[in-house]
N, CA, C and O atoms as a CHARMM CRD file, in Angstrom:
* protein
*
  304
    1    1 UNK  N     15.66200  -2.78100   4.95800 PROA 1      0.00000
    2    1 UNK  CA    15.36600  -3.11200   3.58300 PROA 1      0.00000
    3    1 UNK  C     15.11500  -4.61000   3.46800 PROA 1      0.00000
    4    1 UNK  O     15.98200  -5.41800   3.80100 PROA 1      0.00000
    5    2 UNK  N     13.97800  -4.96100   3.01500 PROA 2      0.00000
    6    2 UNK  CA    13.58200  -6.35200   2.89000 PROA 2      0.00000
    7    2 UNK  C     14.17800  -6.93900   1.61500 PROA 2      0.00000
    8    2 UNK  O     14.23500  -6.29100   0.56900 PROA 2      0.00000
    9    3 UNK  N     14.61200  -8.16600   1.73700 PROA 3      0.00000
   10    3 UNK  CA    15.14900  -8.88200   0.58400 PROA 3      0.00000
   11    3 UNK  C     14.24100 -10.03200   0.19300 PROA 3      0.00000
   12    3 UNK  O     14.62700 -10.88100  -0.61000 PROA 3      0.00000
   13    4 UNK  N     13.02400 -10.07000   0.75800 PROA 4      0.00000
   14    4 UNK  CA    12.13800 -11.21000   0.54900 PROA 4      0.00000
   15    4 UNK  C     11.73400 -11.43100  -0.90500 PROA 4      0.00000
   16    4 UNK  O     11.31800 -12.53300  -1.26000 PROA 4      0.00000
   17    5 UNK  N     11.84600 -10.42200  -1.74400 PROA 5      0.00000
   18    5 UNK  CA    11.50800 -10.59300  -3.15500 PROA 5      0.00000
   19    5 UNK  C     12.43200 -11.61600  -3.82100 PROA 5      0.00000
   20    5 UNK  O     12.10900 -12.12400  -4.89600 PROA 5      0.00000
   21    6 UNK  N     13.56600 -11.92500  -3.20500 PROA 6      0.00000
   22    6 UNK  CA    14.48800 -12.88300  -3.73900 PROA 6      0.00000
   23    6 UNK  C     14.02700 -14.33900  -3.50600 PROA 6      0.00000
   24    6 UNK  O     14.52200 -15.26800  -4.14500 PROA 6      0.00000
   25    7 UNK  N     13.08300 -14.50900  -2.59100 PROA 7      0.00000
   26    7 UNK  CA    12.60400 -15.83000  -2.25300 PROA 7      0.00000
   27    7 UNK  C     11.36300 -16.11300  -3.11900 PROA 7      0.00000
   28    7 UNK  O     10.41100 -15.33300  -3.12600 PROA 7      0.00000
   29    8 UNK  N     11.39100 -17.21900  -3.83400 PROA 8      0.00000
   30    8 UNK  CA    10.30000 -17.57000  -4.72500 PROA 8      0.00000
   31    8 UNK  C      9.84600 -18.99800  -4.47900 PROA 8      0.00000
   32    8 UNK  O     10.57900 -19.80300  -3.90400 PROA 8      0.00000
   33    9 UNK  N      8.64800 -19.30200  -4.91300 PROA 9      0.00000
   34    9 UNK  CA     8.18200 -20.67600  -4.91600 PROA 9      0.00000
   35    9 UNK  C      7.58800 -20.96400  -6.28700 PROA 9      0.00000
   36    9 UNK  O      6.96400 -20.11100  -6.91800 PROA 9      0.00000
   37   10 UNK  N      7.80600 -22.19400  -6.72000 PROA 10     0.00000
   38   10 UNK  CA     7.31200 -22.65700  -8.00100 PROA 10     0.00000
   39   10 UNK  C      7.15600 -24.18400  -7.87600 PROA 10     0.00000
   40   10 UNK  O      8.12300 -24.87800  -7.56200 PROA 10     0.00000
   41   11 UNK  N      5.97200 -24.69500  -8.11400 PROA 11     0.00000
   42   11 UNK  CA     5.80300 -26.15100  -7.96100 PROA 11     0.00000
   43   11 UNK  C      6.71200 -26.99100  -8.80800 PROA 11     0.00000
   44   11 UNK  O      6.87800 -28.17600  -8.52200 PROA 11     0.00000
   45   12 UNK  N      7.31900 -26.43000  -9.85300 PROA 12     0.00000
   46   12 UNK  CA     8.19000 -27.17800 -10.71000 PROA 12     0.00000
   47   12 UNK  C      9.68100 -27.10800 -10.29700 PROA 12     0.00000
   48   12 UNK  O     10.54000 -27.75300 -10.89800 PROA 12     0.00000
   49   13 UNK  N      9.95200 -26.30700  -9.25400 PROA 13     0.00000
   50   13 UNK  CA    11.31500 -26.16300  -8.79400 PROA 13     0.00000
   51   13 UNK  C     11.38300 -26.62800  -7.33800 PROA 13     0.00000
   52   13 UNK  O     10.73200 -26.05200  -6.46600 PROA 13     0.00000
   53   14 UNK  N     12.15700 -27.65200  -7.08500 PROA 14     0.00000
   54   14 UNK  CA    12.37200 -28.18500  -5.72500 PROA 14     0.00000
   55   14 UNK  C     11.03400 -28.49200  -5.03300 PROA 14     0.00000
   56   14 UNK  O     10.86200 -28.24300  -3.84000 PROA 14     0.00000
   57   15 UNK  N     10.09600 -29.03900  -5.81700 PROA 15     0.00000
   58   15 UNK  CA     8.80500 -29.46900  -5.28000 PROA 15     0.00000
   59   15 UNK  C      8.05400 -28.33800  -4.55800 PROA 15     0.00000
   60   15 UNK  O      7.31200 -28.58400  -3.60700 PROA 15     0.00000
   61   16 UNK  N      8.25600 -27.11000  -5.02000 PROA 16     0.00000
   62   16 UNK  CA     7.52100 -25.96700  -4.48400 PROA 16     0.00000
   63   16 UNK  C      8.08600 -25.38400  -3.19400 PROA 16     0.00000
   64   16 UNK  O      7.47500 -24.49900  -2.59500 PROA 16     0.00000
   65   17 UNK  N      9.24900 -25.87400  -2.76100 PROA 17     0.00000
   66   17 UNK  CA     9.88700 -25.31100  -1.58400 PROA 17     0.00000
   67   17 UNK  C     10.31800 -23.88200  -1.85500 PROA 17     0.00000
   68   17 UNK  O     10.61000 -23.54700  -3.00300 PROA 17     0.00000
   69   18 UNK  N     10.36900 -23.04000  -0.85900 PROA 18     0.00000
   70   18 UNK  CA    10.90600 -21.67800  -1.07200 PROA 18     0.00000
   71   18 UNK  C     12.38000 -21.76800  -1.44100 PROA 18     0.00000
   72   18 UNK  O     13.17400 -22.41200  -0.75600 PROA 18     0.00000
   73   19 UNK  N     12.72500 -21.11000  -2.53500 PROA 19     0.00000
   74   19 UNK  CA    14.10200 -21.12600  -3.04400 PROA 19     0.00000
   75   19 UNK  C     14.56100 -19.68100  -3.28500 PROA 19     0.00000
   76   19 UNK  O     13.76300 -18.74600  -3.21700 PROA 19     0.00000
   77   20 UNK  N     15.82500 -19.52100  -3.56000 PROA 20     0.00000
   78   20 UNK  CA    16.39800 -18.21300  -3.82400 PROA 20     0.00000
   79   20 UNK  C     16.37400 -17.95000  -5.30900 PROA 20     0.00000
   80   20 UNK  O     16.93300 -18.71800  -6.09300 PROA 20     0.00000
   81   21 UNK  N     15.72800 -16.86600  -5.70100 PROA 21     0.00000
   82   21 UNK  CA    15.70700 -16.35000  -7.09500 PROA 21     0.00000
   83   21 UNK  C     15.36700 -17.43200  -8.13300 PROA 21     0.00000
   84   21 UNK  O     15.86000 -17.36900  -9.25900 PROA 21     0.00000
   85   22 UNK  N     14.55600 -18.39800  -7.78600 PROA 22     0.00000
   86   22 UNK  CA    14.19700 -19.40800  -8.74900 PROA 22     0.00000
   87   22 UNK  C     15.28700 -20.42600  -9.00200 PROA 22     0.00000
   88   22 UNK  O     15.11300 -21.33900  -9.80900 PROA 22     0.00000
   89   23 UNK  N     16.39300 -20.28000  -8.33100 PROA 23     0.00000
   90   23 UNK  CA    17.47300 -21.25500  -8.45500 PROA 23     0.00000
   91   23 UNK  C     17.13200 -22.47300  -7.60100 PROA 23     0.00000
   92   23 UNK  O     16.18600 -22.44100  -6.81400 PROA 23     0.00000
   93   24 UNK  N     17.87400 -23.50500  -7.75300 PROA 24     0.00000
   94   24 UNK  CA    17.57500 -24.74800  -7.00000 PROA 24     0.00000
   95   24 UNK  C     18.32200 -24.79400  -5.65700 PROA 24     0.00000
   96   24 UNK  O     18.95400 -25.79000  -5.30400 PROA 24     0.00000
   97   25 UNK  N     18.22600 -23.70800  -4.94900 PROA 25     0.00000
   98   25 UNK  CA    18.78400 -23.60000  -3.59700 PROA 25     0.00000
   99   25 UNK  C     17.66600 -23.33100  -2.63200 PROA 25     0.00000
  100   25 UNK  O     17.29700 -22.17200  -2.44000 PROA 25     0.00000
  101   26 UNK  N     17.10100 -24.36400  -2.00600 PROA 26     0.00000
  102   26 UNK  CA    16.04400 -24.16200  -1.03700 PROA 26     0.00000
  103   26 UNK  C     16.53700 -23.31800   0.15500 PROA 26     0.00000
  104   26 UNK  O     17.68000 -23.44900   0.59200 PROA 26     0.00000
  105   27 UNK  N     15.67800 -22.48200   0.64900 PROA 27     0.00000
  106   27 UNK  CA    15.98900 -21.66500   1.82100 PROA 27     0.00000
  107   27 UNK  C     16.44100 -22.55200   2.96400 PROA 27     0.00000
  108   27 UNK  O     17.41000 -22.23600   3.65300 PROA 27     0.00000
  109   28 UNK  N     15.75200 -23.64900   3.16500 PROA 28     0.00000
  110   28 UNK  CA    16.09000 -24.55300   4.27800 PROA 28     0.00000
  111   28 UNK  C     17.55200 -25.05500   4.14700 PROA 28     0.00000
  112   28 UNK  O     18.26600 -25.13000   5.14700 PROA 28     0.00000
  113   29 UNK  N     17.98400 -25.38900   2.94700 PROA 29     0.00000
  114   29 UNK  CA    19.35700 -25.83600   2.71100 PROA 29     0.00000
  115   29 UNK  C     20.34300 -24.76700   3.13200 PROA 29     0.00000
  116   29 UNK  O     21.32300 -25.06800   3.81300 PROA 29     0.00000
  117   30 UNK  N     20.10500 -23.51700   2.74100 PROA 30     0.00000
  118   30 UNK  CA    21.03700 -22.43600   3.08700 PROA 30     0.00000
  119   30 UNK  C     21.03800 -22.21100   4.58400 PROA 30     0.00000
  120   30 UNK  O     22.09700 -21.97300   5.16400 PROA 30     0.00000
  121   31 UNK  N     19.90800 -22.27800   5.21600 PROA 31     0.00000
  122   31 UNK  CA    19.85600 -22.10800   6.67400 PROA 31     0.00000
  123   31 UNK  C     20.60200 -23.25700   7.38400 PROA 31     0.00000
  124   31 UNK  O     21.26100 -23.04000   8.40200 PROA 31     0.00000
  125   32 UNK  N     20.49200 -24.46200   6.84200 PROA 32     0.00000
  126   32 UNK  CA    21.20500 -25.58200   7.42700 PROA 32     0.00000
  127   32 UNK  C     22.72200 -25.42300   7.29500 PROA 32     0.00000
  128   32 UNK  O     23.46700 -25.78500   8.20500 PROA 32     0.00000
  129   33 UNK  N     23.18100 -24.87500   6.15300 PROA 33     0.00000
  130   33 UNK  CA    24.60400 -24.62200   5.99700 PROA 33     0.00000
  131   33 UNK  C     25.08200 -23.61700   7.03200 PROA 33     0.00000
  132   33 UNK  O     26.13300 -23.81600   7.63900 PROA 33     0.00000
  133   34 UNK  N     24.32800 -22.53600   7.24700 PROA 34     0.00000
  134   34 UNK  CA    24.69900 -21.54600   8.24100 PROA 34     0.00000
  135   34 UNK  C     24.66000 -22.12900   9.64200 PROA 34     0.00000
  136   34 UNK  O     25.56800 -21.89500  10.44000 PROA 34     0.00000
  137   35 UNK  N     23.60900 -22.88900   9.94900 PROA 35     0.00000
  138   35 UNK  CA    23.51600 -23.51300  11.28000 PROA 35     0.00000
  139   35 UNK  C     24.65300 -24.50200  11.49500 PROA 35     0.00000
  140   35 UNK  O     25.06800 -24.71200  12.63500 PROA 35     0.00000
  141   36 UNK  N     25.15200 -25.09600  10.46500 PROA 36     0.00000
  142   36 UNK  CA    26.25200 -26.04000  10.56300 PROA 36     0.00000
  143   36 UNK  C     27.61600 -25.37100  10.71200 PROA 36     0.00000
  144   36 UNK  O     28.63200 -26.05200  10.85400 PROA 36     0.00000
  145   37 UNK  N     27.63800 -24.05700  10.67800 PROA 37     0.00000
  146   37 UNK  CA    28.87300 -23.33600  10.94000 PROA 37     0.00000
  147   37 UNK  C     29.52300 -22.68700   9.75600 PROA 37     0.00000
  148   37 UNK  O     30.54700 -22.02200   9.90800 PROA 37     0.00000
  149   38 UNK  N     28.96100 -22.85600   8.56600 PROA 38     0.00000
  150   38 UNK  CA    29.53400 -22.17200   7.40400 PROA 38     0.00000
  151   38 UNK  C     29.22400 -20.67000   7.50300 PROA 38     0.00000
  152   38 UNK  O     28.14400 -20.26600   7.93400 PROA 38     0.00000
  153   39 UNK  N     30.18000 -19.88100   7.10100 PROA 39     0.00000
  154   39 UNK  CA    29.94800 -18.42700   7.04200 PROA 39     0.00000
  155   39 UNK  C     29.31500 -18.06900   5.70700 PROA 39     0.00000
  156   39 UNK  O     29.31300 -18.87900   4.78100 PROA 39     0.00000
  157   40 UNK  N     28.80000 -16.90700   5.60900 PROA 40     0.00000
  158   40 UNK  CA    28.24400 -16.43000   4.35200 PROA 40     0.00000
  159   40 UNK  C     29.31400 -16.48100   3.25600 PROA 40     0.00000
  160   40 UNK  O     29.03500 -16.88700   2.12800 PROA 40     0.00000
  161   41 UNK  N     30.53100 -16.07000   3.59200 PROA 41     0.00000
  162   41 UNK  CA    31.60100 -16.08900   2.61000 PROA 41     0.00000
  163   41 UNK  C     31.93000 -17.51500   2.17200 PROA 41     0.00000
  164   41 UNK  O     32.22500 -17.74600   0.99900 PROA 41     0.00000
  165   42 UNK  N     31.88200 -18.48100   3.10500 PROA 42     0.00000
  166   42 UNK  CA    32.11300 -19.90400   2.76300 PROA 42     0.00000
  167   42 UNK  C     31.06900 -20.39800   1.76400 PROA 42     0.00000
  168   42 UNK  O     31.39200 -21.09500   0.80300 PROA 42     0.00000
  169   43 UNK  N     29.83400 -20.03200   2.00300 PROA 43     0.00000
  170   43 UNK  CA    28.74400 -20.47100   1.11100 PROA 43     0.00000
  171   43 UNK  C     28.90100 -19.84800  -0.26600 PROA 43     0.00000
  172   43 UNK  O     28.72300 -20.51700  -1.28400 PROA 43     0.00000
  173   44 UNK  N     29.23800 -18.55100  -0.29300 PROA 44     0.00000
  174   44 UNK  CA    29.41100 -17.86500  -1.57400 PROA 44     0.00000
  175   44 UNK  C     30.58200 -18.44900  -2.37400 PROA 44     0.00000
  176   44 UNK  O     30.55800 -18.48800  -3.60400 PROA 44     0.00000
  177   45 UNK  N     31.58400 -18.89100  -1.65700 PROA 45     0.00000
  178   45 UNK  CA    32.74200 -19.49800  -2.35000 PROA 45     0.00000
  179   45 UNK  C     32.36200 -20.84800  -2.93800 PROA 45     0.00000
  180   45 UNK  O     32.76600 -21.18200  -4.05200 PROA 45     0.00000
  181   46 UNK  N     31.57400 -21.63200  -2.17800 PROA 46     0.00000
  182   46 UNK  CA    31.16900 -22.96200  -2.68300 PROA 46     0.00000
  183   46 UNK  C     30.08100 -22.91100  -3.72200 PROA 46     0.00000
  184   46 UNK  O     29.98000 -23.81400  -4.55200 PROA 46     0.00000
  185   47 UNK  N     29.25100 -21.86400  -3.69900 PROA 47     0.00000
  186   47 UNK  CA    28.11000 -21.74000  -4.60300 PROA 47     0.00000
  187   47 UNK  C     28.15500 -20.35900  -5.28200 PROA 47     0.00000
  188   47 UNK  O     27.41900 -19.45300  -4.89000 PROA 47     0.00000
  189   48 UNK  N     29.01400 -20.19900  -6.29600 PROA 48     0.00000
  190   48 UNK  CA    29.27700 -18.88800  -6.87500 PROA 48     0.00000
  191   48 UNK  C     28.06600 -18.20700  -7.57200 PROA 48     0.00000
  192   48 UNK  O     28.10500 -17.00600  -7.84000 PROA 48     0.00000
  193   49 UNK  N     27.04100 -18.94400  -7.84800 PROA 49     0.00000
  194   49 UNK  CA    25.86400 -18.29500  -8.48200 PROA 49     0.00000
  195   49 UNK  C     24.97000 -17.63400  -7.45500 PROA 49     0.00000
  196   49 UNK  O     23.99100 -16.98000  -7.81300 PROA 49     0.00000
  197   50 UNK  N     25.29900 -17.79700  -6.17100 PROA 50     0.00000
  198   50 UNK  CA    24.57900 -17.09500  -5.11300 PROA 50     0.00000
  199   50 UNK  C     25.22000 -15.76200  -4.83400 PROA 50     0.00000
  200   50 UNK  O     26.40300 -15.55500  -5.10700 PROA 50     0.00000
  201   51 UNK  N     24.42500 -14.85200  -4.28300 PROA 51     0.00000
  202   51 UNK  CA    24.89800 -13.52100  -3.90800 PROA 51     0.00000
  203   51 UNK  C     24.66800 -13.34300  -2.40400 PROA 51     0.00000
  204   51 UNK  O     23.82400 -14.02300  -1.82200 PROA 51     0.00000
  205   52 UNK  N     25.39900 -12.45100  -1.78800 PROA 52     0.00000
  206   52 UNK  CA    25.26200 -12.16400  -0.37100 PROA 52     0.00000
  207   52 UNK  C     23.81900 -11.86800  -0.00100 PROA 52     0.00000
  208   52 UNK  O     23.32500 -12.36500   1.01100 PROA 52     0.00000
  209   53 UNK  N     23.13900 -11.06600  -0.80700 PROA 53     0.00000
  210   53 UNK  CA    21.74800 -10.73900  -0.51400 PROA 53     0.00000
  211   53 UNK  C     20.83400 -11.98900  -0.56900 PROA 53     0.00000
  212   53 UNK  O     19.77900 -12.00800   0.06600 PROA 53     0.00000
  213   54 UNK  N     21.22700 -12.99800  -1.30400 PROA 54     0.00000
  214   54 UNK  CA    20.45000 -14.24700  -1.32300 PROA 54     0.00000
  215   54 UNK  C     20.48400 -14.92300   0.04900 PROA 54     0.00000
  216   54 UNK  O     19.46800 -15.41900   0.53600 PROA 54     0.00000
  217   55 UNK  N     21.67400 -14.93300   0.66400 PROA 55     0.00000
  218   55 UNK  CA    21.80500 -15.56500   1.96400 PROA 55     0.00000
  219   55 UNK  C     21.06000 -14.75100   3.02100 PROA 55     0.00000
  220   55 UNK  O     20.39900 -15.30700   3.89800 PROA 55     0.00000
  221   56 UNK  N     21.17700 -13.43600   2.92400 PROA 56     0.00000
  222   56 UNK  CA    20.44900 -12.55300   3.85500 PROA 56     0.00000
  223   56 UNK  C     18.93600 -12.70200   3.67700 PROA 56     0.00000
  224   56 UNK  O     18.18400 -12.63800   4.64900 PROA 56     0.00000
  225   57 UNK  N     18.50100 -12.90000   2.44500 PROA 57     0.00000
  226   57 UNK  CA    17.06800 -13.12100   2.18600 PROA 57     0.00000
  227   57 UNK  C     16.60300 -14.42900   2.85600 PROA 57     0.00000
  228   57 UNK  O     15.52800 -14.48900   3.45300 PROA 57     0.00000
  229   58 UNK  N     17.42800 -15.45400   2.74100 PROA 58     0.00000
  230   58 UNK  CA    17.08800 -16.74700   3.37500 PROA 58     0.00000
  231   58 UNK  C     16.99600 -16.59800   4.90600 PROA 58     0.00000
  232   58 UNK  O     16.10300 -17.16700   5.53400 PROA 58     0.00000
  233   59 UNK  N     17.91800 -15.83700   5.49400 PROA 59     0.00000
  234   59 UNK  CA    17.84600 -15.57300   6.94500 PROA 59     0.00000
  235   59 UNK  C     16.58900 -14.79800   7.30000 PROA 59     0.00000
  236   59 UNK  O     15.91800 -15.12200   8.28000 PROA 59     0.00000
  237   60 UNK  N     16.27000 -13.80300   6.53600 PROA 60     0.00000
  238   60 UNK  CA    15.06700 -13.00800   6.78700 PROA 60     0.00000
  239   60 UNK  C     13.82900 -13.88000   6.67600 PROA 60     0.00000
  240   60 UNK  O     12.95600 -13.82700   7.54200 PROA 60     0.00000
  241   61 UNK  N     13.74300 -14.67700   5.63100 PROA 61     0.00000
  242   61 UNK  CA    12.60600 -15.57500   5.44400 PROA 61     0.00000
  243   61 UNK  C     12.48500 -16.55300   6.60200 PROA 61     0.00000
  244   61 UNK  O     11.39200 -16.78300   7.11900 PROA 61     0.00000
  245   62 UNK  N     13.61500 -17.12800   7.00700 PROA 62     0.00000
  246   62 UNK  CA    13.59200 -18.05400   8.13300 PROA 62     0.00000
  247   62 UNK  C     13.12900 -17.41400   9.42500 PROA 62     0.00000
  248   62 UNK  O     12.38100 -18.01700  10.19500 PROA 62     0.00000
  249   63 UNK  N     13.57100 -16.20500   9.65700 PROA 63     0.00000
  250   63 UNK  CA    13.16000 -15.47500  10.86400 PROA 63     0.00000
  251   63 UNK  C     11.64600 -15.19000  10.84700 PROA 63     0.00000
  252   63 UNK  O     10.97200 -15.29600  11.87200 PROA 63     0.00000
  253   64 UNK  N     11.14100 -14.83700   9.69200 PROA 64     0.00000
  254   64 UNK  CA     9.72000 -14.48500   9.57200 PROA 64     0.00000
  255   64 UNK  C      8.80100 -15.69800   9.63200 PROA 64     0.00000
  256   64 UNK  O      7.64700 -15.58900  10.04700 PROA 64     0.00000
  257   65 UNK  N      9.30300 -16.82700   9.22700 PROA 65     0.00000
  258   65 UNK  CA     8.46000 -18.04400   9.15400 PROA 65     0.00000
  259   65 UNK  C      8.67500 -18.97000  10.33700 PROA 65     0.00000
  260   65 UNK  O      8.08700 -20.05000  10.37700 PROA 65     0.00000
  261   66 UNK  N      9.49900 -18.58400  11.30300 PROA 66     0.00000
  262   66 UNK  CA     9.73700 -19.44300  12.45300 PROA 66     0.00000
  263   66 UNK  C      8.46300 -19.57900  13.30300 PROA 66     0.00000
  264   66 UNK  O      8.34600 -20.52500  14.08200 PROA 66     0.00000
  265   67 UNK  N      7.53300 -18.66900  13.16600 PROA 67     0.00000
  266   67 UNK  CA     6.23600 -18.79100  13.81300 PROA 67     0.00000
  267   67 UNK  C      6.30900 -18.54100  15.33200 PROA 67     0.00000
  268   67 UNK  O      5.34200 -18.81100  16.04400 PROA 67     0.00000
  269   68 UNK  N      7.40400 -18.04700  15.81300 PROA 68     0.00000
  270   68 UNK  CA     7.51100 -17.75200  17.21400 PROA 68     0.00000
  271   68 UNK  C      7.54700 -18.93300  18.10700 PROA 68     0.00000
  272   68 UNK  O      7.38100 -18.79500  19.31900 PROA 68     0.00000
  273   69 UNK  N      7.75900 -20.10900  17.55100 PROA 69     0.00000
  274   69 UNK  CA     7.82700 -21.33800  18.34600 PROA 69     0.00000
  275   69 UNK  C      9.19100 -21.44500  19.02200 PROA 69     0.00000
  276   69 UNK  O     10.22500 -21.27800  18.37400 PROA 69     0.00000
  277   70 UNK  N      9.19100 -21.71700  20.29400 PROA 70     0.00000
  278   70 UNK  CA    10.41600 -21.92700  21.03700 PROA 70     0.00000
  279   70 UNK  C     10.53800 -23.38000  21.35100 PROA 70     0.00000
  280   70 UNK  O      9.62800 -23.98900  21.91400 PROA 70     0.00000
  281   71 UNK  N     11.65400 -23.93500  20.99100 PROA 71     0.00000
  282   71 UNK  CA    11.91300 -25.36200  21.24700 PROA 71     0.00000
  283   71 UNK  C     12.83800 -25.49500  22.43900 PROA 71     0.00000
  284   71 UNK  O     13.95200 -24.97200  22.39700 PROA 71     0.00000
  285   72 UNK  N     12.41900 -26.18600  23.52100 PROA 72     0.00000
  286   72 UNK  CA    13.31400 -26.34900  24.67200 PROA 72     0.00000
  287   72 UNK  C     14.57500 -27.11700  24.27200 PROA 72     0.00000
  288   72 UNK  O     14.48700 -28.15500  23.61600 PROA 72     0.00000
  289   73 UNK  N     15.70700 -26.62700  24.65300 PROA 73     0.00000
  290   73 UNK  CA    16.98200 -27.21700  24.22400 PROA 73     0.00000
  291   73 UNK  C     17.72900 -27.94500  25.34800 PROA 73     0.00000
  292   73 UNK  O     18.85700 -28.38000  25.11600 PROA 73     0.00000
  293   74 UNK  N     17.18500 -28.09800  26.50600 PROA 74     0.00000
  294   74 UNK  CA    17.88100 -28.78800  27.56900 PROA 74     0.00000
  295   74 UNK  C     18.84900 -27.85100  28.28200 PROA 74     0.00000
  296   74 UNK  O     19.12800 -26.75000  27.80800 PROA 74     0.00000
  297   75 UNK  N     19.33900 -28.28400  29.38300 PROA 75     0.00000
  298   75 UNK  CA    20.21700 -27.45500  30.22300 PROA 75     0.00000
  299   75 UNK  C     21.57500 -27.31300  29.52700 PROA 75     0.00000
  300   75 UNK  O     22.09900 -28.25700  28.93600 PROA 75     0.00000
  301   76 UNK  N     22.12100 -26.09900  29.61900 PROA 76     0.00000
  302   76 UNK  CA    23.42500 -25.84600  29.04500 PROA 76     0.00000
  303   76 UNK  C     24.52500 -26.20100  30.01100 PROA 76     0.00000
  304   76 UNK  O     25.70300 -26.04900  29.68900 PROA 76     0.00000
């Protein structure tokens, strides 16, 4: 089930960046929170106007727009 309908763009909101449900939460910001180690529950606690499906929509959008580019990360 796709949640992409929750992702919107509007030139008057966050300079046209993709955001969740027209709110001022850019997808990139939410992905950065997750990448920084916050859990979905942590984000929902800090930003109560967001819903779990909003975070999942941001993840889905990020996965679809990654463009298949692989960035070398150095030896582990």
